[in-house]
C-alpha positions in Angstrom: 83.8 12.3 -75.3 85.4 9.2 -73.7 88.1 11.4 -72.1 85.5 13.7 -70.6 83.4 11.0 -69.2 86.1 9.6 -66.9 86.7 12.8 -64.9 82.9 13.3 -64.7 82.4 9.8 -63.3 85.3 10.4 -60.8 83.8 13.7 -59.6 80.5 12.0 -59.2 81.9 9.2 -57.0 83.9 11.7 -55.0 80.8 13.9 -54.4 78.8 10.8 -53.3 81.5 9.8 -50.8 81.6 13.3 -49.4 77.9 13.3 -48.9 78.0 9.9 -47.3 80.8 11.1 -44.9 78.9 14.3 -44.1 75.7 12.3 -43.3 77.7 9.9 -41.1 79.2 12.8 -39.2 75.8 14.5 -38.8 74.2 11.2 -37.5 77.1 10.7 -35.1 76.8 14.3 -33.8 73.1 13.8 -33.2 73.7 10.6 -31.2 76.4 12.2 -29.0 74.0 15.1 -28.3 71.4 12.7 -27.3 73.9 10.9 -25.0 74.9 14.2 -23.4 71.2 15.0 -22.6 70.9 11.5 -20.9 74.1 11.9 -18.9 73.1 15.4 -17.9 69.7 14.2 -16.7 71.3 11.3 -14.8 73.7 13.8 -13.2 70.8 16.0 -12.0 68.9 13.0 -10.6 72.0 11.8 -8.8 72.7 15.3 -7.3 69.1 15.4 -6.1 69.4 11.9 -4.5 72.7 12.7 -2.9 71.3 15.0 -0.3 68.7 12.4 0.8 71.4 9.7 0.9 73.6 11.8 3.1 70.7 12.4 5.5 70.1 8.7 5.6 73.8 8.1 6.2 73.9 10.7 9.0 71.0 8.9 10.7 72.6 5.5 10.5 75.8 6.8 12.0 73.9 7.8 15.1 73.0 4.1 15.6 76.5 3.1 14.7 78.0 5.5 17.3 75.6 4.0 20.0 76.9 0.5 19.1 80.4 1.7 19.5 79.7 3.2 22.9 78.1 -0.2 24.0 81.1 -2.2 22.8 83.4 0.3 24.5 81.6 -0.2 27.8 81.3 -4.0 27.6 84.8 -4.6 26.1 84.1 -8.0 24.4 87.2 -9.9 23.7 87.9 -11.1 20.1 87.6 -14.9 19.8 90.2 -17.0 18.1 88.0 -17.0 14.9 87.9 -13.3 14.9 91.8 -13.1 14.9 92.4 -15.8 12.3 90.3 -18.4 10.5 90.8 -22.0 11.4 89.7 -25.1 9.6 87.0 -25.6 12.3 85.7 -22.1 12.2 84.6 -20.1 9.1 84.2 -16.3 8.8 81.1 -15.0 7.3 81.7 -12.1 4.9 78.8 -9.9 4.0 79.6 -7.8 0.9 77.2 -4.8 0.6 76.7 -3.3 -2.8 73.7 -2.6 -5.1 72.0 -3.7 -8.3 72.9 -0.5 -10.3 75.8 0.4 -12.4 77.2 3.4 -14.2 79.0 4.5 -11.0 82.7 4.0 -11.8 84.7 1.4 -10.0 82.7 1.3 -6.9 81.7 -2.4 -7.3 85.0 -3.7 -8.6 86.9 -2.2 -5.7 84.6 -4.1 -3.2 85.3 -7.3 -5.1 89.1 -6.7 -4.9 88.8 -6.1 -1.2 86.8 -9.3 -0.7 89.3 -11.3 -2.8 92.1 -9.9 -0.5 90.2 -10.8 2.7 89.4 -14.3 1.5 93.1 -14.8 0.8 94.0 -13.5 4.3 91.6 -16.0 5.8 93.0 -18.9 3.8 89.7 -19.3 2.0 87.9 -20.5 5.1 84.9 -18.2 4.5 81.3 -18.2 3.6 80.0 -15.2 1.6 76.7 -13.3 1.6 76.2 -10.8 -1.3 73.8 -7.8 -1.1 73.4 -6.4 -4.6 73.5 -8.1 -8.0 76.6 -6.1 -9.3 79.0 -7.5 -6.6 77.3 -10.9 -6.8 78.1 -11.3 -10.5 81.7 -10.5 -9.9 82.2 -12.7 -6.9 80.5 -15.7 -8.4 83.2 -15.7 -11.1 85.9 -16.6 -8.6 84.1 -17.8 -5.4 81.0 -19.5 -6.7 81.2 -22.3 -4.1 81.5 -19.9 -1.2 78.5 -17.8 -1.9 75.7 -19.1 0.5 73.1 -16.3 0.2 72.4 -13.4 -2.1 70.1 -10.5 -2.0 69.0 -8.2 -4.8 66.4 -5.4 -5.3 68.6 -3.1 -3.1 70.1 0.4 -3.9 67.0 1.9 -5.5 66.3 4.1 -2.5 68.1 4.9 0.7 67.9 1.8 3.1 65.7 1.6 6.1 65.8 -0.5 9.2 62.8 -2.7 8.2 64.5 -3.8 5.0 67.8 -4.3 6.9 66.2 -6.3 9.7 64.6 -8.7 7.2 68.1 -9.2 5.6 69.6 -9.8 9.0 66.9 -12.5 9.8 67.7 -14.4 6.6 71.5 -14.3 7.4 70.8 -15.6 10.9 69.2 -18.7 9.3 72.6 -19.7 7.9 73.8 -20.8 11.4 76.2 -19.6 14.0 79.4 -17.8 13.0 82.0 -16.7 15.6 83.2 -14.1 13.2 81.0 -12.0 10.9 82.6 -9.1 8.8 80.7 -6.6 6.7 82.6 -5.2 3.8 81.2 -2.0 2.3 82.1 1.3 0.7 82.6 4.1 3.3 81.6 7.6 2.3 84.6 10.0 2.7 83.7 13.1 0.7 81.6 13.9 -2.3 84.4 12.7 -4.6 85.9 9.8 -2.7 85.1 6.7 -1.0 87.1 3.6 0.3 86.2 0.0 1.0 86.0 -0.7 4.7 84.6 -3.3 7.0 82.6 -3.8 10.3 83.3 -6.7 12.6 80.3 -8.0 14.4 80.8 -9.8 17.8 79.0 -13.1 18.4 76.6 -13.5 21.4 79.2 -15.6 23.4 81.8 -12.8 23.1 79.3 -10.3 24.4 78.1 -12.6 27.2 81.6 -13.2 28.4 82.7 -9.6 28.0 84.2 -7.9 31.2 81.8 -4.9 31.2 78.5 -6.8 30.5 77.6 -6.3 34.2 77.0 -2.7 33.5 73.9 -3.8 31.6 71.1 -6.1 32.7 71.9 -8.8 30.0 72.4 -12.1 31.9 70.3 -14.3 29.8 72.0 -16.0 26.8 69.0 -15.4 24.6 69.2 -11.7 25.3 72.8 -11.4 24.5 72.1 -13.3 21.3 69.3 -10.8 20.4 71.8 -8.0 21.2 74.3 -9.6 18.7 71.6 -9.8 16.0 70.6 -6.2 16.7 74.2 -5.1 16.4 74.3 -7.0 13.1 71.3 -5.2 11.8 72.6 -1.8 12.9 76.0 -2.4 11.2 74.3 -3.6 8.1 72.1 -0.4 8.1 75.3 1.8 8.4 77.1 -0.2 5.8 74.2 0.0 3.3 73.6 3.7 4.0 77.3 4.5 3.5 77.4 2.4 0.4 74.3 4.1 -1.0 75.7 7.5 -0.5 79.0 6.5 -2.0 77.3 5.0 -5.0 75.1 8.0 -5.7 78.1 10.3 -5.3 80.2 8.2 -7.7 77.4 8.1 -10.2 77.0 11.9 -10.2 80.8 12.2 -10.8 80.7 9.5 -13.5 77.8 11.3 -15.2 79.5 14.7 -14.9 82.6 13.3 -16.5 80.7 11.6 -19.2 78.8 14.9 -20.0 82.1 16.8 -20.2 83.5 14.1 -22.6 80.4 14.2 -24.7 80.7 18.0 -24.8 84.3 17.8 -26.1 83.3 15.2 -28.7 80.4 17.5 -29.9 82.8 20.4 -30.3 85.2 18.2 -32.3 82.6 16.7 -34.4 81.0 20.1 -35.1 84.4 21.4 -36.4 84.8 18.3 -38.5 81.2 18.6 -39.9 81.7 22.2 -40.8 85.0 21.5 -42.5 83.6 18.5 -44.4 80.5 20.6 -45.4 82.8 23.4 -46.7 84.8 20.8 -48.6 81.7 19.4 -50.3 80.5 23.0 -51.2 83.9 23.8 -52.6 84.0 20.6 -54.7 80.5 21.4 -56.0 81.6 25.0 -56.9 84.7 23.6 -58.7 82.5 21.2 -60.7 80.2 24.0 -61.7 82.9 26.4 -62.7 84.7 23.6 -64.6 81.5 22.7 -66.4 80.8 26.4 -67.2 84.4 26.8 -68.5 84.1 23.8 -70.8 81.0 25.3 -72.5 82.7 28.5 -73.4 
């Protein structure tokens, strides 16, 4: 009796382990299926928003092309601060991002570009961040240089009213001869690249050779034109960045759904094999028990 009890106990322990493993695989399979549903839903939502984002981007590019035509006609000259930072003059870097994640490396690439630009300017910069994601990354290395931060952006496509309010707050920081906007430029549905706009100061516009083509003799008027150019460039940067982010999120969720599908197939195979092993072990136990009674 003692010799028979040991194999029976071992089989009971082995059977309980198989059931525990089977239950674990089943729970993991359910969780992966739920994740796949979420990523598929987020992919569909991003695909729907992408068309609206591209329309907003196309509209902003119209304003940007008008700005380029104005600057081409006036031909403002770059000041010394625009060519290289000096101890007396600081460059204002406006980094445009958003508050949302789950969109690949779109925020980290902006941070890398900002770090590179700060190094090129010998650290003589002040930074304004638009979006919590890039703010949290920049604060880790340039906490003393961040002068202003905006959040609550990136939920919808940007509009000029929102951008004008941001530009007004930036203007309160004071005068900068050189203002650069760093953003993600939308290339295609699967690619983007960090780029920048340079915004001319009011003095550069007032002293430009072609300013006589326009009736802009008052310094206050040229200053207003500079602020309007800043708002237009911000609108283009935010619209380009929003389209890039939505496209990157759609691609990220598509890849996540495909990976979840592969994991579901692998775990389904593992579940079936484990289930067959459990059934086989139970049949062996039944047959062994029946044989011992004969």
